[in-house]
LUMFIZA-723928 format. One record per atom (N, C-alpha, C): residue number from 1; residue in one letter; x, y, z; atom name. Coordinates in Angstrom, 3 decimals. Layout:
BEGIN
 num residu        X        Y        Z atome
 NUM      A        X        Y        Z    CA
...
//
This chain:
BEGIN
 num residu        X        Y        Z atome
   1      X   23.933  120.458   96.999     N
   1      X   23.186  119.760   98.189    CA
   1      X   22.009  120.606   98.545     C
   2      X   21.267  121.105   97.459     N
   2      X   19.970  121.745   97.852    CA
   2      X   18.875  120.843   98.105     C
   3      X   17.909  121.389   98.831     N
   3      X   16.669  120.489   99.177    CA
   3      X   15.814  120.466   97.875     C
   4      X   14.684  119.809   98.029     N
   4      X   13.803  119.757   96.844    CA
   4      X   13.168  120.902   96.450     C
   5      X   12.882  122.036   97.491     N
   5      X   12.398  123.266   97.117    CA
   5      X   13.298  124.195   96.539     C
   6      X   14.592  123.805   96.411     N
   6      X   15.666  124.644   95.745    CA
   6      X   16.370  125.473   96.834     C
   7      X   15.972  125.457   98.108     N
   7      X   16.774  126.210   99.020    CA
   7      X   17.956  125.389   99.527     C
   8      X   18.897  125.977  100.210     N
   8      X   20.037  125.297  100.600    CA
   8      X   19.890  124.766  102.018     C
   9      X   18.670  124.732  102.481     N
   9      X   18.540  124.214  103.902    CA
   9      X   18.838  122.782  104.119     C
  10      X   19.559  122.485  105.119     N
  10      X   20.108  121.087  105.297    CA
  10      X   21.518  120.848  104.913     C
  11      X   22.139  121.870  104.235     N
  11      X   23.542  121.686  103.899    CA
  11      X   24.337  122.110  105.245     C
  12      X   25.469  121.600  105.411     N
  12      X   26.344  121.816  106.646    CA
  12      X   26.608  123.421  106.645     C
  13      X   26.798  124.019  105.619     N
  13      X   27.255  125.520  105.643    CA
  13      X   26.180  126.336  105.967     C
  14      X   24.926  126.048  105.473     N
  14      X   23.685  126.671  105.787    CA
  14      X   23.420  126.559  107.203     C
  15      X   23.502  125.232  107.767     N
  15      X   23.150  125.051  109.204    CA
  15      X   24.033  125.757  110.081     C
  16      X   25.364  125.797  109.742     N
  16      X   26.255  126.551  110.646    CA
  16      X   25.925  128.130  110.672     C
  17      X   25.435  128.608  109.393     N
  17      X   25.201  129.994  109.377    CA
  17      X   23.816  130.290  110.198     C
  18      X   22.945  129.345  110.110     N
  18      X   21.639  129.383  110.881    CA
  18      X   22.025  129.405  112.376     C
  19      X   22.811  128.520  112.772     N
  19      X   23.215  128.268  114.253    CA
  19      X   23.808  129.641  114.737     C
  20      X   24.863  130.188  113.927     N
  20      X   25.331  131.502  114.279    CA
  20      X   24.320  132.643  114.400     C
  21      X   23.451  132.692  113.388     N
  21      X   22.338  133.702  113.438    CA
  21      X   21.436  133.521  114.543     C
  22      X   20.997  132.280  114.865     N
  22      X   20.060  132.094  115.887    CA
  22      X   20.545  132.136  117.235     C
  23      X   21.825  132.002  117.348     N
  23      X   22.453  131.838  118.692    CA
  23      X   22.535  133.070  119.407     C
  24      X   22.726  134.241  118.688     N
  24      X   22.845  135.472  119.482    CA
  24      X   21.954  136.544  118.678     C
  25      X   21.575  137.462  119.505     N
  25      X   20.652  138.505  119.034    CA
  25      X   21.203  139.355  118.025     C
  26      X   22.504  139.763  118.304     N
  26      X   23.160  140.720  117.317    CA
  26      X   23.435  140.102  115.984     C
  27      X   23.655  138.778  115.982     N
  27      X   23.836  137.984  114.703    CA
  27      X   22.514  137.943  113.887     C
  28      X   21.539  137.921  114.713     N
  28      X   20.042  137.879  113.993    CA
  28      X   19.858  139.220  113.519     C
  29      X   20.146  140.251  114.194     N
  29      X   20.044  141.549  113.687    CA
  29      X   20.682  141.880  112.437     C
  30      X   21.922  141.364  112.457     N
  30      X   22.869  141.522  111.339    CA
  30      X   22.258  140.866  110.066     C
  31      X   21.689  139.641  110.292     N
  31      X   21.033  139.078  109.209    CA
  31      X   19.874  139.741  108.669     C
  32      X   19.091  140.265  109.627     N
  32      X   17.907  141.147  109.178    CA
  32      X   18.389  142.371  108.441     C
  33      X   19.430  143.007  108.885     N
  33      X   19.715  144.226  108.250    CA
  33      X   20.405  143.923  106.817     C
  34      X   21.114  142.780  106.739     N
  34      X   21.615  142.474  105.488    CA
  34      X   20.548  142.077  104.464     C
  35      X   19.499  141.499  104.982     N
  35      X   18.301  141.095  104.158    CA
  35      X   17.697  142.404  103.712     C
  36      X   17.417  143.349  104.563     N
  36      X   16.766  144.650  104.205    CA
  36      X   17.659  145.373  103.207     C
  37      X   18.925  145.330  103.337     N
  37      X   19.920  146.077  102.330    CA
  37      X   19.737  145.406  100.919     C
  38      X   19.557  144.039  100.941     N
  38      X   19.475  143.388   99.661    CA
  38      X   18.124  143.744   99.047     C
  39      X   17.007  143.844   99.904     N
  39      X   15.781  144.170   99.400    CA
  39      X   15.844  145.654   98.879     C
  40      X   16.551  146.526   99.585     N
  40      X   16.699  147.884   99.068    CA
  40      X   17.452  147.974   97.691     C
  41      X   18.241  146.930   97.516     N
  41      X   18.920  146.888   96.103    CA
  41      X   18.083  146.250   95.041     C
  42      X   16.931  145.795   95.385     N
  42      X   16.037  145.305   94.388    CA
  42      X   15.789  143.827   94.464     C
  43      X   16.375  143.109   95.328     N
  43      X   16.028  141.767   95.490    CA
  43      X   14.626  141.368   96.032     C
  44      X   14.035  140.305   95.650     N
  44      X   12.750  139.995   96.276    CA
  44      X   13.234  139.306   97.717     C
  45      X   12.097  139.138   98.631     N
  45      X   12.443  138.809   99.918    CA
  45      X   13.161  137.465  100.116     C
  46      X   12.827  136.470   99.239     N
  46      X   13.536  135.180   99.340    CA
  46      X   14.894  135.228   98.891     C
  47      X   15.122  135.943   97.697     N
  47      X   16.557  135.999   97.198    CA
  47      X   17.360  136.910   98.127     C
  48      X   16.726  137.883   98.695     N
  48      X   17.454  138.897   99.629    CA
  48      X   17.976  137.979  100.856     C
  49      X   17.230  137.134  101.399     N
  49      X   17.594  136.326  102.469    CA
  49      X   18.644  135.396  102.138     C
  50      X   18.584  134.704  101.036     N
  50      X   19.625  133.912  100.567    CA
  50      X   20.914  134.672  100.387     C
  51      X   20.795  135.824   99.745     N
  51      X   22.115  136.698   99.613    CA
  51      X   22.652  137.008  100.883     C
  52      X   21.759  137.359  101.920     N
  52      X   22.236  137.799  103.252    CA
  52      X   22.954  136.617  103.871     C
  53      X   22.404  135.326  103.742     N
  53      X   23.098  134.101  104.212    CA
  53      X   24.384  133.929  103.434     C
  54      X   24.412  134.202  102.175     N
  54      X   25.701  134.109  101.456    CA
  54      X   26.738  135.031  101.955     C
  55      X   26.364  136.247  102.200     N
  55      X   27.362  137.237  102.803    CA
  55      X   27.843  136.857  104.114     C
  56      X   26.918  136.290  104.905     N
  56      X   27.378  135.806  106.308    CA
  56      X   28.261  134.592  106.182     C
  57      X   27.931  133.642  105.222     N
  57      X   28.780  132.545  105.132    CA
  57      X   30.082  132.902  104.547     C
  58      X   30.193  133.872  103.612     N
  58      X   31.553  134.428  103.195    CA
  58      X   32.363  134.991  104.237     C
  59      X   31.736  135.685  105.191     N
  59      X   32.450  136.346  106.213    CA
  59      X   32.979  135.309  107.171     C
  60      X   32.130  134.224  107.481     N
  60      X   32.605  133.112  108.324    CA
  60      X   33.738  132.410  107.725     C
  61      X   33.760  132.239  106.271     N
  61      X   34.911  131.551  105.688    CA
  61      X   36.164  132.415  105.838     C
  62      X   36.031  133.640  105.494     N
  62      X   37.250  134.458  105.686    CA
  62      X   37.755  134.407  107.103     C
  63      X   36.868  134.531  108.140     N
  63      X   37.332  134.558  109.504    CA
  63      X   37.990  133.225  109.793     C
  64      X   37.381  132.163  109.323     N
  64      X   38.031  130.824  109.763    CA
  64      X   39.307  130.548  108.914     C
  65      X   39.429  131.168  107.761     N
  65      X   40.766  131.092  107.030    CA
  65      X   41.857  131.857  107.692     C
  66      X   41.453  132.927  108.231     N
  66      X   42.360  133.802  108.976    CA
  66      X   42.817  133.261  110.255     C
  67      X   41.915  132.453  110.855     N
  67      X   42.255  131.888  112.167    CA
  67      X   43.195  130.682  111.960     C
  68      X   42.902  129.984  110.796     N
  68      X   43.739  128.832  110.401    CA
  68      X   45.140  129.208  110.018     C
  69      X   45.214  130.405  109.285     N
  69      X   46.526  130.917  109.013    CA
  69      X   47.321  131.272  110.242     C
  70      X   46.620  131.954  111.103     N
  70      X   47.340  132.296  112.453    CA
  70      X   47.797  131.105  113.166     C
  71      X   46.912  130.050  113.263     N
  71      X   47.375  128.895  113.959    CA
  71      X   48.621  128.247  113.165     C
  72      X   48.566  128.078  111.774     N
  72      X   49.644  127.544  111.132    CA
  72      X   51.011  128.392  111.310     C
  73      X   50.922  129.689  111.375     N
  73      X   51.980  130.542  111.572    CA
  73      X   52.584  130.323  112.999     C
  74      X   51.584  130.161  113.923     N
  74      X   52.176  129.929  115.318    CA
  74      X   52.833  128.689  115.455     C
  75      X   52.309  127.581  114.789     N
  75      X   52.877  126.328  114.875    CA
  75      X   54.331  126.282  114.231     C
  76      X   54.442  126.961  113.121     N
  76      X   55.807  127.038  112.427    CA
  76      X   56.718  127.869  113.369     C
  77      X   56.198  128.845  114.011     N
  77      X   57.115  129.702  114.886    CA
  77      X   57.610  128.888  116.124     C
  78      X   56.604  128.235  116.651     N
  78      X   57.034  127.363  117.860    CA
  78      X   57.990  126.268  117.413     C
  79      X   57.808  125.683  116.238     N
  79      X   58.748  124.661  115.871    CA
  79      X   60.047  125.162  115.527     C
  80      X   60.159  126.299  114.962     N
  80      X   61.546  126.992  114.646    CA
  80      X   62.324  127.143  115.995     C
  81      X   61.370  127.858  117.025     N
  81      X   62.105  128.065  118.312    CA
  81      X   62.593  126.773  119.104     C
  82      X   61.753  125.746  118.992     N
  82      X   62.071  124.365  119.641    CA
  82      X   63.352  123.692  118.966     C
  83      X   63.411  123.855  117.452     N
  83      X   64.449  123.120  116.804    CA
  83      X   65.804  123.805  116.740     C
  84      X   65.753  125.147  116.994     N
  84      X   66.985  125.921  116.746    CA
  84      X   68.012  125.566  117.644     C
  85      X   67.900  125.248  118.993     N
  85      X   68.902  124.659  119.838    CA
  85      X   69.527  123.384  119.384     C
  86      X   68.674  122.499  118.867     N
  86      X   69.205  121.237  118.352    CA
  86      X   70.192  121.544  117.134     C
  87      X   69.808  122.430  116.350     N
  87      X   70.813  122.753  115.193    CA
  87      X   72.204  123.142  115.732     C
  88      X   72.284  124.133  116.711     N
  88      X   73.448  124.530  117.326    CA
  88      X   74.118  123.384  118.111     C
  89      X   73.493  122.580  118.794     N
  89      X   74.139  121.454  119.448    CA
  89      X   74.730  120.373  118.390     C
  90      X   73.979  120.168  117.371     N
  90      X   74.572  119.177  116.331    CA
  90      X   75.789  119.829  115.699     C
  91      X   75.796  121.074  115.431     N
  91      X   76.764  121.775  114.732    CA
  91      X   78.031  121.739  115.590     C
  92      X   77.959  121.975  116.814     N
  92      X   79.135  121.958  117.691    CA
  92      X   79.806  120.666  117.876     C
  93      X   78.928  119.578  117.865     N
  93      X   79.403  118.212  118.039    CA
  93      X   80.279  117.778  116.817     C
  94      X   79.981  118.276  115.603     N
  94      X   80.708  117.971  114.368    CA
  94      X   82.192  118.738  114.684     C
  95      X   82.271  119.895  115.125     N
  95      X   83.499  120.569  115.227    CA
  95      X   84.388  119.799  116.313     C
  96      X   83.912  119.173  117.383     N
  96      X   84.563  118.553  118.330    CA
  96      X   85.170  117.177  117.820     C
  97      X   84.398  116.443  117.046     N
  97      X   84.760  115.243  116.442    CA
  97      X   85.858  115.456  115.472     C
  98      X   85.779  116.588  114.673     N
  98      X   86.829  116.809  113.663    CA
  98      X   88.114  117.204  114.396     C
  99      X   88.084  117.957  115.471     N
  99      X   89.236  118.233  116.287    CA
  99      X   89.928  117.009  116.878     C
 100      X   89.162  116.138  117.344     N
 100      X   89.637  114.833  117.933    CA
 100      X   90.466  113.957  116.924     C
 101      X   89.842  113.939  115.548     N
 101      X   90.474  113.240  114.490    CA
 101      X   91.844  113.875  114.179     C
 102      X   91.813  115.211  114.188     N
 102      X   93.172  115.849  113.844    CA
 102      X   94.311  115.742  114.797     C
 103      X   93.932  115.602  116.044     N
 103      X   94.933  115.319  117.024    CA
 103      X   95.621  114.006  116.913     C
 104      X   95.026  113.072  116.424     N
 104      X   95.692  111.807  116.304    CA
 104      X   96.669  111.646  115.193     C
//
């Protein structure tokens, strides 16, 4: 989903990174420092900025995956806690019905 000039501008992932970077000053400074680090490694300015966006995008994906895992783990934990009493209630009702049948 690249634009005509070969950049990734306009893609949802790129737009979310831009929104994150432009929204706060420290994010913008992080983008600039990553770009400068890529330039120091030998990238040209355009490639360095794309690489910096790629690093930020990767970081955002890792953070979102971690948060999703945390939410899923919490949902499973809450489900286990809520269903556990039902298991004990159903188990004790089987014992009572078996005891009633043996009495007859």
